[in-house]
C-alpha positions as CSV (number, residue, x, y, z in Angstrom):
1,X,5.8,23.7,2.3
2,X,7.2,24.9,-1.0
3,X,3.8,25.9,-2.4
4,X,3.2,28.3,0.5
5,X,6.5,30.0,-0.2
6,X,6.4,30.2,-4.0
7,X,2.7,31.0,-4.6
8,X,1.9,34.5,-3.4
9,X,-1.8,33.7,-3.0
10,X,-0.7,31.4,-0.1
11,X,1.1,34.2,1.8
12,X,-1.8,34.2,4.3
13,X,-2.2,32.6,7.7
14,X,-5.2,30.7,6.4
15,X,-3.0,28.7,4.0
16,X,-1.4,27.0,7.0
17,X,-4.7,25.2,7.6
18,X,-3.5,22.7,5.1
19,X,-1.5,21.2,7.9
20,X,-4.6,20.0,9.7
21,X,-5.8,17.4,7.0
22,X,-2.1,16.3,6.6
23,X,-1.9,15.6,10.3
24,X,-5.3,13.9,10.4
25,X,-4.5,11.5,7.6
26,X,-1.1,10.6,9.1
27,X,-2.7,10.0,12.5
28,X,-5.3,7.8,10.9
29,X,-2.6,5.9,8.9
30,X,-0.5,5.4,12.0
31,X,-3.5,3.8,13.8
32,X,-4.2,1.6,10.8
33,X,-0.6,0.6,10.4
34,X,-0.4,-0.3,14.1
35,X,-3.4,-2.7,13.7
36,X,-2.0,-4.2,10.5
37,X,1.4,-4.9,12.0
38,X,0.2,-6.3,15.3
39,X,-3.1,-8.0,14.2
40,X,-2.3,-9.0,10.7
41,X,1.5,-9.4,11.1
42,X,2.2,-7.0,8.2
43,X,6.0,-7.2,7.3
44,X,8.1,-4.1,7.5
45,X,8.8,-4.1,3.8
46,X,5.1,-3.7,3.1
47,X,4.9,-1.1,5.8
48,X,7.6,0.9,4.0
49,X,5.7,0.7,0.7
50,X,2.5,1.9,2.2
51,X,4.2,4.7,4.1
52,X,5.6,5.9,0.7
53,X,2.1,5.7,-0.8
54,X,0.4,7.6,2.0
55,X,3.2,10.2,2.1
56,X,3.0,10.8,-1.6
57,X,-0.8,10.9,-1.6
58,X,-1.2,13.3,1.3
59,X,1.6,15.6,0.2
60,X,0.1,15.7,-3.3
61,X,-3.4,16.5,-2.0
62,X,-1.9,19.3,0.1
63,X,-0.1,20.7,-2.9
64,X,-3.3,20.5,-5.1
65,X,-5.2,22.4,-2.4
66,X,-2.6,25.1,-2.2
67,X,-2.4,25.4,-6.0
68,X,-6.1,25.1,-6.8
69,X,-6.4,28.8,-7.3
70,X,-4.3,28.5,-10.4
71,X,-6.8,25.9,-11.9
72,X,-9.9,28.1,-11.8
73,X,-11.7,28.6,-15.1
74,X,-9.8,25.8,-16.8
75,X,-11.3,22.9,-18.6
76,X,-12.1,20.0,-16.2
77,X,-10.0,17.5,-18.1
78,X,-7.0,19.9,-18.0
79,X,-7.5,20.4,-14.2
80,X,-7.4,16.7,-13.6
81,X,-4.3,16.3,-15.7
82,X,-2.4,19.2,-14.0
83,X,-3.5,18.1,-10.5
84,X,-2.4,14.5,-11.4
85,X,1.1,15.7,-12.4
86,X,1.3,17.7,-9.1
87,X,0.5,14.6,-7.1
88,X,2.8,12.4,-9.2
89,X,5.6,14.8,-8.5
90,X,4.9,14.5,-4.8
91,X,4.8,10.7,-5.0
92,X,8.1,10.7,-7.0
93,X,9.7,12.8,-4.2
94,X,8.4,10.4,-1.6
95,X,9.8,7.4,-3.5
96,X,13.2,9.1,-4.0
97,X,13.4,10.0,-0.3
98,X,12.5,6.6,1.1
99,X,13.2,3.7,-1.3
100,X,14.9,2.7,-4.5
101,X,13.1,2.2,-7.8
102,X,12.4,-1.5,-8.5
103,X,9.5,-3.7,-9.6
104,X,7.7,-3.3,-6.3
105,X,8.0,0.5,-6.7
106,X,6.6,0.3,-10.2
107,X,3.6,-1.7,-9.0
108,X,3.1,0.8,-6.2
109,X,3.2,3.6,-8.8
110,X,0.3,1.9,-10.7
111,X,-1.8,1.7,-7.5
112,X,-1.0,5.3,-6.7
113,X,-1.8,6.4,-10.3
114,X,-5.2,4.7,-10.2
115,X,-6.1,6.0,-6.8
116,X,-5.0,9.5,-7.7
117,X,-6.6,9.7,-11.1
118,X,-9.9,8.2,-9.8
119,X,-9.9,10.5,-6.7
120,X,-9.3,13.7,-8.7
121,X,-11.8,12.8,-11.3
122,X,-14.4,11.9,-8.6
123,X,-13.8,15.4,-7.0
124,X,-14.7,17.2,-10.2
125,X,-17.6,14.9,-11.2
126,X,-19.1,15.2,-7.7
127,X,-18.6,19.0,-7.9
128,X,-20.3,19.1,-11.3
129,X,-23.2,17.1,-10.1
130,X,-23.7,19.6,-7.2
131,X,-23.1,22.7,-9.2
132,X,-26.7,23.9,-9.4
133,X,-27.5,23.3,-5.7
134,X,-24.4,22.6,-3.7
135,X,-24.7,20.8,-0.4
136,X,-21.7,19.5,1.7
137,X,-23.5,16.2,2.5
138,X,-24.5,15.6,-1.1
139,X,-21.0,16.4,-2.4
140,X,-19.3,14.1,0.1
141,X,-21.8,11.3,-0.7
142,X,-21.2,11.5,-4.5
143,X,-17.5,11.8,-3.9
144,X,-17.4,8.5,-2.2
145,X,-19.6,6.8,-4.8
146,X,-17.5,8.1,-7.7
147,X,-14.2,7.2,-5.9
148,X,-15.2,3.6,-5.6
149,X,-16.7,3.3,-9.1
150,X,-13.8,5.0,-10.9
151,X,-11.2,3.0,-9.0
152,X,-12.9,-0.2,-9.9
153,X,-13.2,0.8,-13.6
154,X,-9.6,2.1,-13.9
155,X,-8.0,-0.9,-12.2
156,X,-10.1,-3.2,-14.4
157,X,-8.9,-1.3,-17.4
158,X,-5.2,-1.4,-16.4
159,X,-5.3,-5.2,-15.6
160,X,-7.2,-5.8,-18.8
161,X,-4.4,-4.1,-20.8
162,X,-1.7,-6.0,-19.0
163,X,-3.6,-9.3,-19.7
164,X,-3.9,-8.5,-23.4
165,X,-0.2,-7.8,-23.6
166,X,0.7,-11.1,-22.0
167,X,-1.8,-12.9,-24.2
168,X,-0.2,-11.3,-27.3
169,X,3.1,-12.8,-26.1
170,X,1.6,-16.2,-25.8
171,X,1.2,-16.3,-22.1
172,X,-2.3,-17.1,-20.8
173,X,-3.6,-15.0,-17.9
174,X,-6.7,-16.2,-16.0
175,X,-8.2,-12.8,-16.3
176,X,-11.9,-13.5,-16.4
177,X,-11.8,-16.1,-13.6
178,X,-10.5,-13.6,-11.1
179,X,-12.3,-10.5,-12.3
180,X,-14.3,-10.4,-9.1
181,X,-11.1,-10.1,-7.1
182,X,-9.9,-7.3,-9.2
183,X,-13.2,-5.4,-8.7
184,X,-13.0,-6.0,-5.0
185,X,-9.5,-4.6,-4.8
186,X,-10.5,-1.6,-6.9
187,X,-13.4,-1.0,-4.6
188,X,-11.1,-1.1,-1.5
189,X,-8.6,1.2,-3.2
190,X,-11.5,3.6,-3.9
191,X,-12.6,3.6,-0.3
192,X,-9.0,4.2,0.9
193,X,-8.6,7.2,-1.5
194,X,-12.0,8.5,-0.3
195,X,-11.0,8.3,3.4
196,X,-7.7,9.9,2.8
197,X,-9.2,12.7,0.7
198,X,-12.0,13.4,3.1
199,X,-10.0,15.5,5.6
200,X,-8.8,17.7,2.7
201,X,-12.4,18.1,1.5
202,X,-13.6,19.1,5.0
203,X,-10.8,21.6,5.2
204,X,-11.6,23.1,1.8
205,X,-15.3,23.4,2.6
206,X,-14.7,25.0,6.0
207,X,-12.0,27.5,5.0
208,X,-13.0,30.6,3.1
209,X,-9.6,30.7,1.3
210,X,-9.8,27.1,0.0
211,X,-13.5,27.1,-0.6
212,X,-13.3,29.9,-3.1
213,X,-10.6,28.0,-5.0
214,X,-12.6,24.7,-5.0
215,X,-15.7,26.6,-6.2
216,X,-13.6,28.1,-8.9
217,X,-12.6,24.7,-10.2
218,X,-16.3,23.6,-10.0
219,X,-17.2,26.8,-11.9
220,X,-19.5,27.7,-9.1
221,X,-19.7,31.1,-7.6
222,X,-18.8,31.0,-3.9
223,X,-21.3,31.9,-1.2
224,X,-19.8,34.0,1.7
225,X,-20.3,32.3,5.0
226,X,-22.4,35.2,6.3
227,X,-24.8,34.8,3.4
228,X,-25.2,31.1,3.6
229,X,-27.7,31.1,6.4
230,X,-29.7,33.9,4.8
231,X,-29.9,31.9,1.6
232,X,-31.2,28.9,3.5
233,X,-34.1,30.9,5.0
234,X,-37.2,31.5,2.9
235,X,-37.6,35.1,2.0
236,X,-40.1,37.1,4.0
237,X,-42.6,38.8,1.7
238,X,-45.5,40.8,3.1
239,X,-47.7,39.5,0.2
240,X,-47.4,36.0,1.6
241,X,-48.4,36.9,5.1
């Protein structure tokens, strides 16, 4: 991967651990695609679109994990914007390598943009909510909650803007009558983003190299693995015995 070669902080064997979540997501997707194609009769054209989406999302997450050390100390809004552009570049490369640009690709780009922006924002919001007392379970829980809520809100905003544009042109769009469907689709997109991000989160929390980078983005001082157990135990004081 180009980020391993170009970024000197990744010239370490631990950086190759990023291959594990990439492999996990693709194995998961292959299983889901098998079920969709054989049980739901998903057409091959839809399969190609989803392959492009998954390839761009997973490659982008891998790049963000490898480049996260460069984001430490920055404003959270700036981190989200920079990480979004990194993932958008990965998605663009995935599209260029597998399909031509047309209306379906543009629609796929909208879904990718919503999932990516919601997922990255959820990461930082969940990290900020756990900054004082960080716990892996707590972080993973809030990440899922915020992924779903932000995807629903962002998709609703995008569809709302599109409906306003069409209304201004004199075309009536039954927006409010199908708002429940939009929210359901947004919730499903949030769950998909969460499931695909989870292997990368687990990798980041289990690896010393990536954990320090993530903590830096959360503005939280990392806790060495050897000290984590000591912090969890109550201090022994002779005055309390």
